[in-house]
N, C-alpha and C positions, 0 to 999 in steps of 0.2 A: 512402536514403541510400549506402549498403552495396552495394547495386548500379549505382548511379553512379561509386563510387570504382573498382567493379571495371571496370566498363566504362572510365572514364579510363586508366586503369593501361594496360590492355591497348593502348589506341589510344596512349600513349606508349611505349609499349615499339617500338612501328615507327616514332613522329613524333616524332624527334629535337629537335623545337622544342618540344613539351608535357613534353620533360626536360631543360628548361636548365639548370636548376640542379645537373645531375649530371653533363654535361661534365665529360670529361677529360684535354680539350684548356689547353693553356699560358693563364693566365691569364681562364679560361673565353672561349676567341676561340670562333668559329664551326665546327664540324665539317663545313666545305663538303662535302667527300669523303659524307656521311651525307644531306646535304640534295639531296631531287630536287622534281621541278615536282608531283607526286603531291601532297606535302606542305603546302605553304602555304595552300591553302583552307581545309582540317580547322583548319590551326593558326590560320589569320587568324578563324574562323567562336568555335575555343574561346577565343581570346585576346579578343574581342569581347565576348563572353557573362561572358567574367570581369571585364575593366572595368566592363561598364553592372553585377557584382553591387558591386563597387567602390565604385560612384558611389552604387546602394541601400543600403550599409552607410552611409556618409553620411547620407543624406535620415534612414534612417529613425533614427541617431542619439538614443535621448530626449532626451540633455543638449544644453543650451544649446551654439549652435555657439561654437566658440575659434579661434584659429588653427591649432593643432594637432587638432585634429579634423576643420577641415574644410578652410582652406588647406594647411597639410600634407599630409591624408591623400587630397586631391584632387591633387597631387605625383605623393604616391606612386604613384595609383592607376596599371591598365593597365600594368604592369611585362612581360608577356608581349607584348603586342601591341606595346612600343617593341621586345622583341626579336624578333618576325617581322619586321615591318614595318622593322625596323633591313638588315636582309637583303635583306628581296625588294626592297626599292626603290634600295638601292646595285645589287642584281643587274639589275635593269631598266634602266640607267643603262650600264655599265659591262660587262654579260654577259647579253645579253637575247636570248629567241630567240622564234618566232611563239608557241612555247606557253607563255611569260612570258607574251607582252603580249596574248594570248587572255584571261589569268588578271587580268592588270590592265584589262582591259579590263570583264569582270566585277565586277571587287573593286569600280571606281569607286563606283558609286551604295549599295553596302552602306558603306564607309569614310564617304561622305558624308554618310549616315543615321544613320551612330553618330555622325559628329561633332555634329550637327544635334542629335539625341536628350537629348547629354548639355548641350550650348551650350545649348538651350532648353528644361531641365529647369529647371522655376520654383520648385520647392524646395528645390534645389541652392542657384540662384545668391541665394535668399531668405536661405540661412543665408550663403552670402559675404560678402551685401551686411549682415547682421547685424554680422560681425565688421569689414567695410570703413569700415561709420559709426564705429564704438568705435577706429578704428587710431590714433589721437591719444593714446588710453587706456592701451594694450596694453604699454607698453615693449619694443619692437622691436628688434630690430637690423636696419639701415640694408636689408641686403639681403631679411629676413623684409619689411620695412615693403614695399621698393618690387615684392619678389613676389605681397605681398598685393593691391600697386596694379594689377597688371600683371594679376593673371589678373582682379580686377574688371572692368578696363578689357577685358580679352579677350573676356569670357559680353557685357558690355556691345554692344563694338563687333560682337560677333556673335547680334546679336537677342534678347539677352537681354532687352532693356526693350521690347520691341516688344507691338503688341498681338496677340490669338492669330492673327487673319486676316493679319497682317504677317510672325508666324513662321512661317505654314503656305506662305508668298508666296517668304521667306525658305530653306526647307529647299528647294524646287523650284526655288527661283536658283542654289543652291549645287551642289545634284545636278547641274544641269544644265551649269554652269562649270565644275565636276570632270569631266564627261564631252568638253566642248571642249577641256580644255590638252590632255588627255590624248590625244586624235584627232590634237591639231595638231603634238604634237610626234613622235607614231608615224608622222605622213606626211612629217615632216622624213627621220626618221631613213631610212627606206623610200624615197626621193625622192633621197638621195644614195646612198643604198647601189644603185638601180635604174641608174645613168647610168653607162657606158663605152665609149670609143672604143679601139679594137684597131689600132696600127699595124704595118705589117710591112715598110713600108718603112723602114731605117734612116738614110736622108738627112734622113729627114722629121724626125729627133731633133736638126737642127743644132742648137748652140749649149749644148746641155746637156750637162754631166759625167759621170763615168761612172758616180759616187755613184748620181743620179737615172735613169740609166740602168737600172742594176742594180735598181732599187725597180719600176721599169716591167717591168722582164724580168717580178720575180720576181711582182706583179701577176699581170700573164698566165699564170706558170707553177699558179699557186696554183688562178685560174679552169680547169686547164686547157685552155690556149692558148698558142699560140706568137706571139713578138712584142713589142709593148711596149705595154702595156694601161695608159693614162689612167682616172684616175677622180675623185673629186670630194673626196676626203679632203687633208686640210690637208698629207699627207708627200710628195701627188703634186701639189694644185694650186697650193702656195707655189709651190716649186723650176720647175715649168711654167712660171709665167704670169713668172717671174722670167728664166728664163734660155732659152726656147725661140724662136729666130729665126724659124719660122713663124707669119706673125701670123694667119690663116685659121684657125690650131688655137687660137691663144691666144685669139681672138674666142671661135670654137667651145666651147672650154674656159670660159670666165669666163660666155660667156651661159647655159650648161647649168647654173650655180654658181646665178646671179642671177634666173633663172626656175625654181629650185626651188618646186613648189609652186606656182604659178601657172597654174591649169588641169590639163585632163590627172587621170589617177586620186588622185593625192595633195593636190587643190586645196585651198589652205590659205586664198583669199580669203572666202568666204562665211562660214569657220569664225573669220575674224579678227572680220568684224563681226557675229557671234553671241558670242562673247566681248565688245566692245568695248560692247555693249548689255547682256550680264546683266551687266556688271559695272558698269556706269550704273544699270541698274535697283537693283543693290546697294546703291548709295550712295545713292541717291532712298528708297530705306527708312528710313534712318538720317540724313533732312534733309540730306544732303549734296548741292551742287551739280554735282558731280563727279565720276568715282573717285578723281581724284587727292586729290581733298581729305579725301578717308575714308582714302587708303593712307596718305598723307603722316604722320599721325596715328603722334606717338611715335617719329619719326626726327629727326635734327640739324637738320631743314631747315624741319620741323614745316607749312609751307603751300608753294600751288603758284609764289606770290610770291617765295618767297628761290631755288627753285629754279630760276624764270627769269631773279632776279639775278644768281645766278655765271652760269648759261650765257650770257647776253647779256654779261655783261661779260666772259668771256675770249674770247666771237666780235668784240665790238671790241678785243679786244688781239691778238686772233691770224690773224686773215683778212687782212690785209694783206699778214702775212708769208708765208700760205699762198698767197696768190696771186701773188705774188714768188715760191714755191720752181717752182709751176707753170709761171708766164711762162720762169723760168730753165730748166729741163725742157725745154719748147717750144722754145726756142733751140738749147738741146744737142742735142737730136733736129734738127733743121733743119740742123744740122751734121755729124749722123751721113748725112745725107741724105734724112731722111725730113721733107715738105714740107706734111703735111695735117696739121690739128689732133688733137693726141693726144685718143687713146681712152681708156677704161677698162682696157681688158685693154692698154694700151701702157704704161701709166705705171710698174707694177714692173718689165718690163722694160729701161726704157730709166733708169728713178732707180738703178738698181742698177750700171748701165752709168757713169752720172753721178759715183754715188757712187765709185765704182772708180778713176775718173779724178781724181778729188778728192781722194778720201784713199788712194788704191793701198789699201782692204782691202772684201774681199768674203766672205762666209760659208765661200765655196770655200779661203781662206787662214786663216778661223778654226775650222773644222771640227777638222782636224786636231787642236788641241790642247783641245778636246772631247770626249774619248773618254767615252761612256758612265758607265763604273766610276770615272774620275777626279772627273766631275759631280757622282755623287751624294756620297763622298767630301769634294769640297770644301763642297757646301751641308750633308753633315752636319757637318764641321768648322767651317763660320762658327755655326750653332750653339752646339757646342761653343764657340768663343773669347767667343762672347756670353753665352752662357745654361751651358756648364759641362757642358751635356747626352750622354750619348754614346749612340750607335745598334750593335747587336749583331743580327745578323741571327739569325735560329731556324728551321732548317728544321722545326723540331718545328708548328709553328703552322702549322693548315690554311691554305690559298690559294684561292682561287675560282678561279683559272685557272693554268696550269704556271709561265706569265711573271712571273707576279704573284712579289714579295716581300715577307716579311713581317720586321719587325726589332724588338725588344723597345728600348724610350729606358729609360735612366735616366740620373738629375740626379747633381749635382755628388756628392751621399755615395753613391753608390752603390746610391738607392732607385730600384725602378720606377715610372716615368711613365705610359707607355702601349703597346700596341703598335702599330705603324706599318706601313701593305700601301703597296706603293707599284707603281704597274700603269704600264710607259711608252707603250708600243704599239699603235695602229690594228687595230682588227680590226672585220670586220663585225656584231657583235651589240654595238658601243661607241658611244654617240654621241660627234659629233666635239666638239671643244673640251679642255677641262681641269678640272678641278674639284677641292674638297678637299670630304672630307664623314663624317660620324661611322658606325661600325656601333653601336656603345657610346659612351652619353656618361660624363662624370665626372658623378659626384655623393657626398657624404660620407650615413649611413645611421648611427644608431649608431654613431658613432665610427669607423664603416669608409671610407678615402677608396676608393670604385671608380673606378679611372682606367680613362680614354677607349681608344676602337679607332679608329684615324682612320686615314683612306685618302687619298690622292692618285691620280689619273685623269687621263693625257695621253694625246697623239697624238703621237709624237716618231717621229723616223727610224728605221729598224729597220737593225739589222745585215746585212748581205750578203754573199754568200759566201765573200768575200776580206777583208773589212773587218769591225771592231765598229762598235755602233753610234755615229754620230758627229754630235752635235749641233749644232745652227745657234747662234748666239746667242740669238736670237730663241727658241729651244726654252730654254735655261738658263736665261735671264730670265723664260721659263713657270714652270718646274720653280719658280727663286727664290719665284715670286708664290705659287702653290699650298704649296710647303712653306710660309710666312709664314702660310695660313691654317691649316696642319697645323698650329705651333707655337701657335697661337691655341689649337685645340684639345687639343694636347699640352701644355701647362704651364698650365692652367685649375686653377682650386682655388674650387670650391664648394661651398655645399651644395648646391644644386640644379638639378638637370641642366637646368631647364629657363632658366637661367642662366648655364649653362654655356659656356666654349670660345666660339663663334661667335654664338651666342644673341644677338645685341646688334643695334643697325636697320642697314637696310642701307646707309646713307650711313658708318657709322662701320666695316662689317665688315671693308671694303677696304684698310684703314689698315696694318692687322699684313701683309699679304699685297704690297700696293704699296711699302710700307716694306723690305720684302727686298727688292726690287730693285733698289737703290739701290749695292744695294756690287758689282755686278759693274762698274760704271765705277771699279772702286778697284786698284786697282796693289795695292794691301797684301793684297786677298783671291785678285785671279787667279793670283796667285804661290804661295797655297795649294795649285791644285788642275790650275792649266790647262797640262798637261805635253803632249808629242806624242806620238803614240798608238804610233809606232814607234820614234824615239828618248830619249823619254823627260827631253828639253829642254823645260827652262821655257820658255814663249811669250816669245818677245825683247821685247826693250823698245821697240821699232820698232813691233812692231804693237801692242803696250798703248796707246802715244801716237796713233796711229792709233784705236784705239775712241776714245780719250778724244778727239780732236780730231774725230770723227764723230759723235757722239751727240745732239749738236742735229742730226743732217740730218734735213731734212723732218719737224722737232716740231711746226712750225705744222699741216702737212698734218694730221700725227697726229693733231695736236689737233681740226681742224676736223669729223673723221671722226666723233670720237666723240661732240659737240658735236651731228652730225646725226644720231649715235641718238638723241641725246638728249628733241633736239626731237622726233623721231618718234614716242616712247615717249610725251610728254608731250602732245603734238594727239590722241594716241588717246583718251588718258586724261584730256584736259580738255574733249572733249565736253558739253556741258550737257544735250544733246538726243538722244534715239540719233537713227544714223546709219542713213542709207538712201540705196543704190544710188541714181545717176542711172538711172533708168529705162531712157532712150535709150542711156548708156552700157555699164549693165549692170556687173556686182557687179565682175567681174574686173578691166576699166579703171576704176570708180568707186575702187575701192582703190588700185590706182598711181598716179592724180592725184593722192589726196588723200596719200598718205606722200611723193608728189614736193614739193606744195605747201608740207608741212611741212618739207621740209630744204631747200629752196630758198636761204634766208636764209644758208645756211653751205655751200651749191654751190660748189668749185671747179673743179670737171672735167663736162665735157657729160653729158649726162643721157642714157640710152639706152631708148628706146622699147621699152616691155615688159619691163625687169627691175624688179625690184624685191626688198627685202630683207626684207623687212616677215613676206613668207611663208614664211620661216626663222630668223623672228628668234625664236628660242626664250627668250631671256633673259625677254623680256617677254610672251608671250604664252602660255608652259608652264613658264616654269625662277623664279618666283618673285619678277621685278624692275618686273611692272607699277608702274608712274608710281615705278621707282627708277632707272632705266637713270644719271640724271644722277651717280647716290652715285660712278661712278667716278672721273669729274673732283670732286666734292666729296672723295674720301677724297684724290684723288689731291695736291689744297691739303695735309690732312693732312699727308701723306709725306714731302712735300718740306719741309714745316715741320720736322716732326718726326726728317728725317734732317740738318737744318741743324745741330741739335744735336752731331752726331757729326764733322759736317765742321769745325766749331768745334773739336773737340777736336782734331783732328788739324791744324787750325792752328795751336792752341798747342805744338805739339810731342808731340803724345800720339798715340794711334792709331785707325784708323777701326773698331774692335773696341774702342771705348772702355768700360771694364766699369762705370763709375759710369751712364752715361746708359742703359747695356742694364740692367742694374739696377733703374730706375727706370721704365725700357719696359715691363720683365718686371712689376713688383709693380704698376704703375699701369694696365696694357693688355693684356697676356697674360693677368693669374692672375684677372685681373676680371670676364671675363667681362662680362653685362648684370647684375651687381650693383647697379649707381650709372647715373646718367643719364652717356652719355656725350660731352658737354660736360666734365660734372666731371671724368670719369677723363682728358680729355686735358689739361686746364687743371693735374690734379696732376702730371702729368711732363712738361708744358712750364711749366709756371711762368706762361704768359699765353693769350692768345685766339691762335687761329692767323693768319694773313696770309696773303693769294695772292704775298709779296715771293718766297719761295725758290724758289717753283715759276716764274715767269718769270724769275727769274735763270738757273734751271737751265736751261731751254727758251732761252733766249739771246732773251728777247723784250724784255722790259723792268723797271727795278723800277718796283712801285707801293705805294702808302703805304696800300690800301684794305683793311680787316678785312676776315677772309672772316668775311660776318654767319650766325648761327646763324639 
């Protein structure tokens, strides 16, 4: 024993993860500068060893199973693994490289096996079940009872009740699925980074503003080129598709983006087939007809029929309006001299021009008022006005990249709440999109409240040589969205880490984020931060009025686009038999055809042969939203309904930052995590069931009297 202790101590001296309890950083933050690639695999191996030892201690406890010695002990197990994984998996999304990706591939089967060894441990499940069977007589708190139920069902839903033969099949399927989803995500990142187009003739840039040209010039400079470099990152793709006059280049960019991982070195079409068939095989093991049926257990929707009910209800309400929006845009384009049918690479271009004509407003008008530092202070200020919390940058907190900022967060009484990391700009090592995650979760142990370490990662406009970072309206909206998730993580007050923060059903987790977006359309909020970066003048009332007037612009089109993603997701995960590509068509064309058919009922623009977003649809094939993409629309119903409470307070002569409503939202939603059923938490905040009325009214569609069904 002494020898083993000596060896571990020597290892800890060179591996910071193994000495995490002695980190000298503020609030136990990760010492990123001391952590290197060679530390991960040894740390994971030691962490898994310790985690299994924790499980053995539970299993071999001679005392009868109790909530404390079994359920709480399981909840607290694997602490080192949580620390190592919290760092590694965040960085493989936000700051990865070839070495980390290789480690991730090697680690995937090990982690899958580790998880299976625990989930399929018969002695452990026997103790858990013994406590579960006596739950009615244990006098547990509501959060304890839900923890017990969640742990029991987690084991049951991950194979604990399977036969020995089926357990082995389960191990094999989960290991295979882990590898497939990882490969899928890595392919998307590599394919996105692999494509570029260098332009050396400035006349081809007609239509682009100086800021976008500077972004393209900087792209080229960073690659050692002279000219203007187009790539598939959102800060390039979006402004080029909106503004570039050259239709051929827009088409080429569109085709490159929408054929990522369709054939070629990073082909994902075959991987999609393997993923959906592996998921279906898992569902069949549990006696479910489809993966969606299995996946929707413990969500607000509960079953596929309820998902389709919502999708169909919104389709019927929004499709006529979306078709009218496209018809109007086609007529407008014709007036501009464009006489052929609009194609997808034309939509953003003419949509922006029509919006400018109708409302005399564009991103170019708004960007000067959305300077990065002002936006940050505005978003932080919103949190202070609603919840009384403050953010203070602390440069002594280590960060994983020089661009990242770290803040300490304090409540209204000056008590420390959280570490908050903000990472705003695109890099080659960062996947696309925007997200929130935690590095360390919140939990209470032995009376000590361990506060969370939260990160927001975005891909927003960079500063240029002569201008600070000026965000688009959409980027500010996205920041508010991800910051809403961040508040869910930072304000949480739960006893158990598995229940804290955003550990809630997928169709509930988007409520705080989408709720937060609503404030951007309010003058009362814009007045607090939207100032011209040169003059310091507030955004003029005229511009704010235009924002309000244009907020519903193409709202129906945006809705049916989201619905198309939801239908696509459900189509793949509602299969009752394994998907078999047509032998004559081949896998690639078969997958494309399947996707097109799934999305056809909400198609309002022409389909372009050969294109398909499914091969880069990371949300459902590598991001945890399988049979769950509908949740954005489900949560949108909730967020509009929730925000109507604040609008009602404003109409009564109060403030959009209504303190009483904010306190109810904080106490019943943001602080409670997954300690109670989501529908119950929402009713406690709202005092009633949600309806779709507020969403349709907000989008200018129509009033509805149908309740949003659980």
